[in-house]
N, C-alpha and C positions, 0 to 999 in steps of 0.2 A: 504494500500500500504506500504509494509515493508520498502523500502528505505526512505520514507518520515517520518516514525515514529521511525526509529531505534534508533536515538540519545536520544529519550525520555526515554528509558528503561535501560540506562547504570547503573543507580543507584540501580536497583533491588537487586543486590547482596549485597548491603549495608543496606538492610531493617533490622529492629530490630530483634534480635535473639529470636523470639518467635516460639513456636511450631505451625505448621499449625492449624488454627482454634482456637487458644487460644485468650481469651478475656482479654484485658488489664485492663478493669474496669467492674464493674457489670452493667447490662443493666438497663435502667430506666423503670418506669411503664407507661409512656406516649407514644405518637406516636414517631416514629423514622424516620430520614432521613439518608439513606445509600449512601455513596460516595465511588467510586472506586478510589484508588490512584495508578496511572499507574507506577510511578517511585519508589514508596515505596513498591509496591506489597502488599498492604493492603486494607482493607475496613474500613472506619470510620462510626460509628453509632452516629448520632447527636440527642440529645434530642430536639424535636421540640418545647417544652415548654420553656426550659431554654437556648436553643441555645448553649449547651455545648457538646463536644465530650464525650460520656459516655462509648464507647467501641471501641477498635481497633483490627481488626481480621486479622491475618497474613495469607498470602497465599504462604509463602515460597519464591521461586524464580519465581513464576508464575505471569505473567503480566495481571492484571484485566482491563477490559474496560467496555463493556456494562453491565447494571445492571437493574433488574426488581424485583418487589415484587409479590408474588402469590396473586391471587384475595382474598383469605381469610386472608392474612397478616401473615401467619405462616412461610413462607419461603422467602428467598431472593436468587435469582439466579444471578450468576456472570459469564461473559464470560472470559475465560482464554486462553492465547496463549503463545507460546515460547518467551523467551527473546532474545535479540540481543546484539552483542558485536562489536562495530565499523563497523556496517553495515552487519556483518556476523551473520546469524541466528544460535542460539545454540539450537539444538533439545533436548528438555527436556521431551517431551511427555506430555507437559502441556495442549495442546489444549483440551478444553472441557468446560462444564458448572458446576461450583461449586454450591453446595446447602448449604445455611447457615440456621440453625434453629434459628428463632428469639428469642425463649424462652431462649436458652442457649448461643447464639452468637457464635456458633461453626459450622465449616464445617462438615456436616454429610454425604455428598455424592458428587460424581463427575460423570457427565454423558458425554458420547461422543457427539460431535456436529459437526463433520466434521473438516477440517483443518482450522486453523486461524479464529475462530469465533470472530467477532467484536461486533456486535449488534444483538439483538433478541427481539422477542415479545412473550408473553404468552397468550394463548387463554383465553377468559372470563370465561370458566368453569374450567380452571386450569389443563386441561389434555394434552395439546400440547404446544410445544415450537418451534418457527421458528427462525432459526439463519442464519445470512449471513456468508459465508465462503469467506473471502476477497481474499485470494491468489488463490482460485480454481474457482471462478466465479460461485459458486453454493449457494443454500440455503438448509439447513438441517431441516427436520421435526422430532422432538423428542417426543416420548411418555413419559410423565412425571410419569406415573404409573410404567412402566417397566424400564425406563431409556434407551430404545433402539432407534436407528435412524430408523424411518419408511420409509423415502424417502429422496433422494437427487435430487434436481431439478436444471437444468441449468438456470441461470438468466443473468444479465448484467455483464460487465467486472468490476472487483473489487467492489463487492457489499458492501454496507455500512449500511445505516439505515434500520430498520425493524419496521413496525407498523401493527397492526391488527384492523379491524373494530369492533365497539362495539358489533355487533351481531355475531362476530367470522367468518363471511363468507369470507372476503377478507383479504389477507396479501399483503402489499406493500413493495417491496424491492428496495431501491435505488442503483444505480451503478455509481460510480464517474468517471470512465473512458469512458464508453459508453454513459453517460449522459441520462440514461434511468431509468424508474420505471417498474419493473416486477410485474404483478398482479397474485397472487396465489389464486386459488379457493380451499378453504379448504375442500370442499365436495369431491373433486377428487384428491387433492394434485397434481394438474397440473398447469402450467403457462397458464393463460387464455388470457393474453394480455401483450403487452409491449408498453410503450409510451415514447416519447422523451420529456425531460425537459431541463432546463438551465444547464450551465456548472458546473460540479462536484456536483451533488445532494448528500446531506448528511443525514439530519434528515427527519422524516416523522411523521405526527400525523393526526388522524381522528377527525372530529367534533363529539360531543356526540350523535347526531342523525345518524351519519354514512353517511350523504349525501355529505360531502366534505372531502377532504384530502389536507393537506398542506405539501409541500416539500421545504426544503431550498436548495439553490444552492450556495456553498461556493465561487467558482470563479465568477459565474455570479452575486453574490451579490443580489439575489432575493428570493422571496417566491412565489412558484407556487401553484395555487389553482386548484384542480381537482374535477370534478363531478364524484362521485364514481358510479353513476347509469350507466354512459356511459364510464367511465374511459378515459375521455377527459379533456384536459386543459381548464379551464374557464378563468383564468387571471394570469398575472405575475406581482408581486408587487416589485418594487425596494426598497432596504433597504439601508439607509445611503448613498444615491447617488451612489449605486452600489459598495460601498467599505466596506460593513459590514462583509464579509466573514462569513455568518451565518452557524451554524451547528445544534444545538438543537432547537426543536420547540415543544410547548405544546399549548393546547386549554383549555380555562377555562371550568369548569363543566357545566356552563349554556350556553356554546357555543357562547358567545358574544365577547370574546377577544382571540387573538392569540399572543403568546409571542415567540420571537426568540432570541437566544443567539448569539450575534454578535462578533465573535472571534477577529477580527482585530480592532474593535472599542471599546472594553471593555465596551459593553453596551447591554441592552435588549430593543428591540423594542416592543411596545404594539400597536397592530392593532385592528381596529374594524373588526370583522369577516364578517359582511355583506357587508360593503362598501370597505374594504381594507384600509381605512384612517388611518394614523398614529395618535395615541392618545397620546403617550408619548415615550420618550427615556430616559432610566434609566441607569446611570453610575454604573458599578459593578466592580469586580476585573479584573485582567489581563487575557486575552484570555479565556473568558467564553466558555465552550464547551457543556457539558451536562446541561439540564434544566428539572425541574420537578415542578409540582404544587400540592398543597394539595387537597384532595377530596372535601373540602368545598370552594376551590378557594381563600382562604384568604392569602396564602403565595406562593411565587415562589422562587425556589432555583436554583442557578447557580454554576456549578463546574468550578472554575477558575484555569486553568492549569499552568499558569506562576506565579501567586501570591500565589499558594498553599493554597487556602482557598475557602470557600463557601459564597456567598452573599445571604442574606435573604431579600426578597422584600415583603413589605406590599402592596397588590394589591389595597387596598382602597385609598392609597395616592400615589402609584407608586414611593415609596422611599425605599432605602435600610435601614433596621432597625437594622441589625446586620451583622457582618462578622466573620465567624468561621474558625479558622486555622485547616487544615487537614494534611494529609501526602503530599508527593511530587507528583506533577502532577495529581491532581484530574481530572477525565475524565468523569465519568457518575454519575448520581444522581437519586434516586428513593425514594418515600415516602410510608410508610405503611398506610393502611386504618385508 
C-alpha cells in the first residue's frame, strides 16, 4: 500500500554514489545473508560466519523489498519498485525483479514482474517466480529461463506475502486489505481457492512436509494455521496478547518450530509447530520485518527496519548473539544454501 510506505523511501536519492551492481567489498567464501535496505536502495551481503557486512550492492534509485535466493544458491532475486516523494509516486520504470550473481555480487539482469512487486517466491526447481503486485491486486508468474511474464492472475486486494509449497504445487498469496489468502495451482496457473484470515495478513510460510501453512496477521496480531490439503483454517494463535503486529514468518527445517517477526514489539516469537504453544520470546532490534532461517536451522535473522540492523539469533539458546549494522530501512532477508 503506497501511502503507508511512502515516507520510508525518501532517502533513496541519498544512497551512496555507486554504480548499479557495484560491490563495495569483495565477497566472502562462506555462506551469505542478503538484506534489502529499502531507504538506502541497496542490498547488504553479510558473512554468516563472521557476522560482518562483506559487500554492499547499489540499486541506484530503485526501492528493494522482497528478496529470495535461487535453490542452487547462485542467484539472488530482489523485488524493485518506484520511489516516492512526499506521498507522490515518481515513475522511474523501476518495477521488476533484479538478479544478483552471487559469485560477482553484481546485478546481471532485471526481469519484468508486473507493477509494484513487493514479495515473491521461487519454485523449488528454480524455473518460476511468483510475485505479488500490490497496487494492481494481481500476482505475476515469471519464467526465470526467458525472463518473461507467463501469466497475471487476479488475487486479493493489495497482495503482500508470497510462499510456495515444498513440492512446488501451491502458491499462497496474502492480501492485506481483503484479509484473504489466494491459492494458486501451479499446474494450471489459476487461482484454485480463496480463504478468509485475520486482519491484514502479511507473511506466509509452509511446513517442510507441505501439510501446513502459517500466515501472520499484522493488525489482528495473530498467526493463522492452514491445512494445505483442504486449504482451510485449522487454528488462530494470538501473539503478544494481540499486539505483536507480526509480519515475517519462517518454519524450522525439521518442522518443529515457527518463528514470527513481531514488528511493534521488537521481538521474535518461537512457537511449537504442533501445539501452537509459545516456547520463547526473543528481544531483537526495532521493528523486525523480514525473517529468515539457515538451512541447518541453527540461526535466525531479522531485518530491523527502524534500528537499521540485523539481529542474529542462536536457535539452540533462543538468544541474540550478534547485531549487524546494515543500510537504512532493512526490509527483507534471505540466506544462501
